[in-house]
N, C-alpha and C positions, 0 to 999 in steps of 0.2 A: 378152663378158659383164661385167656390173657388178662381180661379186666378184673377177674377175681384175684389173681395173683398180684396185680397192681394195687388193688384196694387193700389187700393184706399187707403189702409193703408200706402203704401209707399208714395203716393202723399201727404197725410196728414202730414207725417213726414218731407217731403221736403218743405213744405210751407215756402216761404220767402227765400229759398236757391238760387233761380234763375235757378234751374234745372227742366226740364219738360220731362216726358216720351214721346217718339215718336214712330212711326212705323218704323220698318225695319232697317237695316244695318247688314250684315252678316246673320248668322243663329244660331239656338240654342234655346232651350226652357227655360232654367233657367235664361238667362240673358235678360235684358230689355234695349232698346236703350234710351238714354237720350240726350238732347241738353242743353247746358248751355247758359247763356244770351249773350255770345260772339259768339255763333254759332258752338262751338265744339260739335261733336257728338261722343258718345262712348257707349259701351255696358258693363254692370256690373250687377251682381245679385242684386236684391232689398235689400237683407239682408246686403250685403257689402256696398251699397250706404247709408243705414240708419246709419251704423257705420261711414262712411266716406262721408258725404254729400257735396262733392266738385267735381269740374271738374278736372280730372287728367291731362289735358293739362295746365290749368291755375294754378293749385296748386299741382304739383306732389309730393312735399315734405310732404304733409299731409297724404300720404298713406304709409302703411307698404309695404315692398318689396313683400311679399307673395300676398297681394291683388292687388298691382299695376301690377304684372305680369299676372294677370287673367283678366285685363281690355282690351277690344278690342276697339282701337281707330279707328273710322270710318271716321272722318273728323276733321282735326286740323287746 
């Protein structure tokens, strides 16, 4: 399936970032839930996360305003 290949591509881009894709929080098809090494869970599109491979709770200053407003924080 195309979506699995896309997710694997995102995982490869995030290797070493401490961010891991996980199941569930909220709903939506275009966003994926991720958990950082400190346990913060958030949803963001894979494309945005490749551009900004950071946790928005740990590093909010690394995101532009447009992208930051579209992140769904599930657990901080």
